[in-house]
C-alpha positions in Angstrom: 6.3 11.8 44.2 7.5 10.1 41.0 7.6 6.2 41.2 10.8 4.4 41.4 12.5 4.2 38.0 12.7 0.3 38.2 8.8 0.1 38.8 6.7 -1.4 36.0 4.5 1.5 34.6 1.7 1.6 31.9 2.1 3.9 28.9 -1.0 4.9 27.3 -1.3 6.5 23.9 2.5 6.9 23.9 5.1 6.0 21.3 9.0 5.5 21.6 10.8 8.0 19.5 14.3 8.8 19.8 15.0 6.7 22.9 12.2 8.4 24.8 8.3 8.3 25.2 6.4 11.0 23.7 2.7 11.5 23.0 1.4 9.6 20.0 0.5 12.4 17.4 -2.8 11.9 15.4 -1.0 12.6 12.1 0.6 10.8 9.3 3.8 11.6 7.9 3.9 12.7 4.1 4.9 10.4 1.4 4.3 11.6 -2.2 5.3 9.4 -5.2 5.5 11.0 -8.5 4.2 9.3 -11.5 2.5 6.6 -9.4 -0.7 5.3 -8.0 -1.6 3.2 -4.9 -2.8 0.0 -6.1 -3.7 -1.4 -2.8 -3.3 -1.1 1.0 -3.4 -4.0 3.4 -3.5 -4.7 7.0 -1.6 -7.9 7.2 -2.2 -10.2 10.1 1.5 -10.8 10.9 4.1 -9.1 13.2 5.5 -6.4 13.1 2.3 -4.5 12.8 2.4 -2.5 9.6 0.1 -0.9 7.0 1.4 -2.5 3.6 1.0 -0.7 0.3 1.6 -1.8 -3.3 2.4 1.2 -5.8 3.0 1.6 -9.4 6.0 3.8 -10.2 7.1 5.5 -13.5 4.5 3.9 -15.8 6.7 4.2 -18.8 8.9 1.5 -17.3 6.2 -0.4 -15.2 7.9 -0.1 -11.9 6.3 -1.6 -8.9 7.1 -0.8 -5.1 6.2 -2.4 -1.9 5.9 -0.1 1.1 5.1 -0.2 4.9 3.8 2.4 7.1 4.2 2.4 10.9 3.7 5.0 13.5 6.5 3.5 15.4 9.1 4.2 12.8 10.8 7.3 11.3 10.5 7.8 8.5 7.0 6.2 8.9 6.9 5.1 5.2 9.5 2.6 4.3 10.3 1.1 1.1 10.6 -2.6 1.4 11.3 -3.7 -2.2 11.1 -2.1 -5.6 11.1 -3.9 -8.9 11.3 -2.8 -12.5 9.4 -4.4 -15.4 6.2 -5.0 -13.4 3.4 -2.6 -12.6 1.4 -2.4 -9.3 -1.5 -3.7 -11.2 0.4 -6.9 -11.8 1.5 -7.3 -8.2 -0.1 -9.2 -5.3 0.6 -9.3 -1.5 -0.5 -11.6 1.4 0.7 -12.9 4.7 1.3 -16.5 5.7 2.1 -17.1 9.3 4.6 -14.5 10.2 5.9 -14.1 6.6 4.7 -11.7 3.8 4.7 -12.8 0.3 4.6 -10.8 -3.0 3.5 -11.9 -6.4 5.5 -10.1 -9.0 4.5 -11.2 -12.5 5.4 -15.0 -12.6 7.3 -14.9 -9.4 6.2 -15.7 -5.8 8.6 -13.8 -3.5 9.2 -14.1 0.2 9.8 -10.5 1.7 12.8 -10.0 4.0 11.3 -8.0 6.9 14.1 -5.9 8.0 14.2 -3.2 10.8 16.0 -0.2 10.7 17.2 2.1 13.3 14.9 5.0 14.3 15.5 7.9 11.9 16.9 5.7 9.1 15.1 5.0 5.9 15.2 1.7 4.2 15.6 1.8 0.5 15.4 -1.6 -0.7 15.8 -2.3 -4.4 14.6 -5.6 -6.3 16.1 -8.8 -4.8 17.7 -7.0 -1.8 14.1 -6.9 -0.4 13.0 -10.4 -1.3 13.9 -13.7 -3.0 11.8 -15.9 -5.3 10.5 -19.0 -3.7 8.4 -20.3 -6.8 8.3 -19.3 -10.4 5.0 -20.3 -12.2 5.1 -21.7 -15.5 2.8 -21.3 -18.5 2.1 -18.5 -21.1 2.8 -15.0 -19.6 1.5 -16.1 -16.1 0.6 -13.3 -13.6 0.1 -13.8 -9.9 -3.3 -12.0 -9.3 -3.9 -12.6 -5.7 -2.6 -14.2 -2.5 -4.4 -15.2 0.7 -3.9 -17.3 3.7 -6.8 -19.8 4.3 -7.1 -23.1 6.1 -3.4 -23.3 7.1 -2.1 -22.8 3.6 -1.3 -19.9 1.4 -3.5 -19.8 -1.7 -2.3 -18.1 -5.0 -4.4 -17.2 -7.9 -2.5 -17.1 -11.2 -3.7 -16.0 -14.7 -2.1 -17.1 -18.0 -3.0 -16.4 -21.4 -6.4 -17.5 -22.7 -7.3 -16.2 -20.1 -7.0 -19.3 -18.0 -6.5 -19.6 -14.4 -4.9 -21.9 -11.7 -5.4 -21.6 -8.0 -2.4 -23.0 -6.2 -1.8 -24.1 -2.7 1.5 -23.6 -0.8 2.4 -25.0 2.5 5.6 -23.3 2.8 7.6 -26.0 1.1 5.4 -27.6 -1.6 3.3 -26.0 -4.3 0.1 -27.8 -5.6 -2.3 -26.8 -8.2 -5.7 -27.1 -6.4 -8.1 -26.2 -9.4 -7.8 -24.9 -12.8 -10.0 -23.7 -15.5 -11.0 -20.9 -18.1 -11.1 -17.5 -17.1 -9.2 -14.6 -15.4 -9.1 -15.1 -11.7 -8.5 -11.7 -10.2 -9.3 -11.6 -6.5 -9.9 -13.8 -3.5 -11.6 -13.4 -0.1 -12.9 -15.3 2.9 -16.6 -16.1 3.7 -18.0 -18.5 6.2 -15.0 -20.9 6.3 -14.6 -20.7 2.5 -12.1 -19.5 0.2 -13.8 -17.2 -2.5 -12.5 -16.5 -6.0 -13.8 -13.7 -8.4 -13.4 -13.4 -12.2 -12.9 -10.5 -14.5 -13.8 -12.1 -17.8 -17.2 -11.7 -19.4 -17.2 -15.7 -20.2 -17.0 -16.8 -16.6 -19.8 -15.1 -14.8 -19.2 -17.1 -11.9 -17.5 -17.0 -8.4 -15.9 -20.1 -7.0 -15.8 -21.4 -3.4 -13.6 -23.9 -1.7 -14.5 -25.2 1.6 -12.1 -25.8 4.6 -11.0 -28.9 6.3 -9.6 -32.2 5.1 -12.3 -32.9 2.8 -12.4 -29.4 1.4 -14.0 -29.1 -2.2 -14.6 -26.6 -4.8 -18.0 -25.4 -5.8 -19.2 -23.0 -8.4 -21.9 -20.3 -7.9 -23.7 -18.6 -10.8 -25.7 -15.5 -10.5 -29.5 -15.7 -10.5 -29.6 -13.0 -13.1 -27.2 -10.6 -14.9 -23.5 -11.1 -15.4 -20.9 -10.5 -12.7 -17.6 -9.1 -14.0 -15.6 -8.7 -11.0 -13.2 -5.8 -10.3 -9.5 -6.5 -11.0 -8.3 -5.1 -7.8 -7.5 -6.2 -4.2 -10.0 -5.6 -1.3 -13.1 -6.5 -3.5 -14.5 -9.4 -1.7 -15.8 -9.0 1.9 -17.8 -11.0 4.5 -20.3 -8.8 6.4 -23.0 -9.8 8.7 -23.1 -13.3 7.4 -23.3 -12.5 3.8 -20.7 -12.3 1.1 -20.1 -9.0 -0.8 -18.4 -8.5 -4.2 -17.8 -5.4 -6.2 -17.9 -5.7 -10.0 -15.8 -3.7 -12.6 -18.5 -1.2 -13.3 -21.3 0.2 -11.2 -22.5 -2.5 -8.8 -22.1 -4.3 -5.6 -23.1 -8.1 -5.5 -24.2 -10.3 -2.4 -24.3 -13.9 -1.8 -26.3 -15.2 1.1 -25.5 -18.8 0.7 -28.4 -19.4 -1.7 -28.5 -16.7 -4.2 -25.7 -14.4 -5.9 -27.4 -11.2 -7.2 -26.6 -7.5 -7.8 -27.8 -5.7 -4.5 -26.6 -2.0 -5.2 -25.4 0.1 -8.0 -24.2 3.7 -8.3 -25.0 5.0 -11.7 -21.9 6.0 -13.8 -19.4 4.9 -11.1 -16.4 2.6 -11.2 -16.3 0.4 -8.2 -13.0 -0.2 -6.7 -13.0 -1.6 -3.1 -14.9 -2.8 -0.1 -13.9 -2.7 3.7 -15.6 -3.6 6.9 -15.0 -0.9 9.5 -16.9 0.1 12.7 -19.6 -2.6 11.9 -20.4 -1.1 8.6 -19.6 -1.9 5.0 -17.8 0.9 3.1 -17.3 1.0 -0.6 -15.0 3.0 -2.5 -15.7 4.2 -6.1 -14.7 6.7 -9.0 -17.6 8.9 -10.3 -16.4 11.2 -13.4 -13.8 13.3 -11.8 -14.5 12.5 -8.2 -13.6 9.7 -5.7 -16.2 8.8 -3.0 -16.9 6.5 -0.1 -20.2 5.0 0.5 -21.6 3.2 3.5 -24.1 0.4 4.2 -25.0 -0.5 7.8 -26.5 -3.9 7.0 -29.8 -3.3 8.9 -31.9 -1.6 6.1 -32.2 -1.2 2.5 -30.5 2.2 2.6 -27.3 2.7 1.1 -25.4 6.0 1.6 -23.5 6.5 -1.6 -21.7 9.7 -0.5 -20.6 9.1 3.3 -17.3 10.9 2.2 -16.4 12.7 -0.9 -12.7 13.0 -0.9 -12.4 15.2 -4.0 -14.7 17.7 -2.2 -12.1 17.9 0.6 -8.9 17.8 -1.4 -9.3 18.7 -5.1 -6.2 16.7 -6.4 -8.1 13.4 -5.2 -9.3 12.1 -8.5 -9.1 8.5 -8.3 -9.3 5.9 -5.5 -7.2 2.7 -5.5 -7.6 0.9 -2.1 -9.4 1.0 1.1 -8.2 -0.5 4.5 -9.1 -0.3 8.1 -5.9 0.3 10.3 -5.5 1.3 13.9 -9.1 2.4 14.4 -9.3 4.6 11.2 -10.2 4.1 7.5 -7.4 4.5 5.0 -7.7 5.3 1.3 -4.9 5.2 -1.4 -5.7 8.1 -3.9 -4.1 10.0 -6.8 -4.7 12.3 -9.7 -3.6 12.8 -13.2 -4.5 10.2 -15.7 -1.8 8.0 -17.5 -2.7 4.9 -19.5 0.0 2.5 -18.7 1.4 -0.2 -20.8 -0.1 -3.2 -19.1 -3.7 -1.7 -19.9 -4.4 -0.6 -16.3 -5.3 3.0 -15.8 -2.8 4.8 -13.5 -3.3 7.9 -11.7 -0.6 10.0 -10.0 0.6 11.6 -7.8 -0.2 8.9 -5.1 -0.9 9.6 -1.6 -2.7 7.9 1.4 -5.3 9.7 3.4 -6.8 8.6 6.7 -10.3 9.2 8.5 -10.5 10.9 11.8 -11.1 7.7 13.7 -14.6 6.3 13.2 -15.9 9.6 11.8 -15.6 8.7 8.2 -17.8 11.7 7.2 -15.5 14.1 9.1 -12.5 15.9 8.0 -9.8 13.4 6.7 -6.1 13.7 7.3 -4.2 14.2 4.1 -2.5 16.7 1.9 -3.1 20.3 1.8 -4.5 22.7 -0.8 -4.2 21.9 -4.2 -6.1 21.7 -7.4 -6.5 19.6 -10.4 -6.0 21.2 -13.9 -7.9 19.5 -16.6 -6.0 18.9 -19.8 -2.6 18.9 -18.0 -2.4 15.1 -17.6 0.5 14.7 -20.0 2.6 17.4 -18.4 3.9 15.6 -15.4 3.1 15.2 -11.8 2.3 18.0 -9.4 2.8 17.9 -5.9 0.3 19.5 -3.6 1.3 20.2 0.0 2.3 18.1 2.7 0.5 15.8 5.3 
């Protein structure tokens, strides 16, 4: 006998769609963006729970798009904001409390998180999806990274030189916490410290800011070699008590609180991102015409450089642009077809996102169907390969 309709019941692995509960499908809806690349994907710690993505659009006009993904919406991909005159390589995103902020060129924008009815698509354009809360000054300022730390939102801004400033925002007042020479490109957290990495050869440092009322900045220099950090999100991670950073070429660096040093390299690779998932450290990189995900378990000196070759599974996957854990799986932003964009960043289109089968990163990922990459056709235009 069925329980009375007014009795509370528990729904496991179900999802509300079209006014009724249905089994949650293990699939992801297709979103294909022509002439674009996924610049970064983020699991922001604020409600409602979405996977956020920053993408390039139309490299010739350097458009930037902010998107969300949720199993609980239809369509599952929603365009939150779109800007012209900015590329995804010049955008940053982060959460502060229950709010989401986007850095777009010199502007810090507060995103309008709006819900739509099930079955409706949100097509926000420019200011309709956000408002400028602060505009940074200087010569061609660019917001590089945004991160919540110690009760404030921290913003890394680069100006011509290169020079940088790290700002602290409490929701009302913007204060420059530290400045200096160099291109501050990414931020992360480690042992109650804010960590900043740099992408210019003259710096060869990382900077740390401790938490608390007496928080102060310190500088760490590599014991040997030169650290040129990758200019991308998800490049700084804390794992088993140590700090890991990917550089702009072949290496992964580790800081144990005493020594900053190169700990692993993949010959010929271009490192792109790090993510901690299932108590392992995963690293994403491009190698020639392939994109791969490696794994380190933190217990031995063994690094498994090819835990998953995404190009072997789907031949259109030529470059990887982001790595993020979300709802029990590992997600990657991938693309193909090289286009050298006007802001100096390499763009790869068409853009898609693929997801691991739960914790089985080495298994068959969910993503687009068959297709192939045709060498030499890069200038012809985007080609769409199947659906998810």
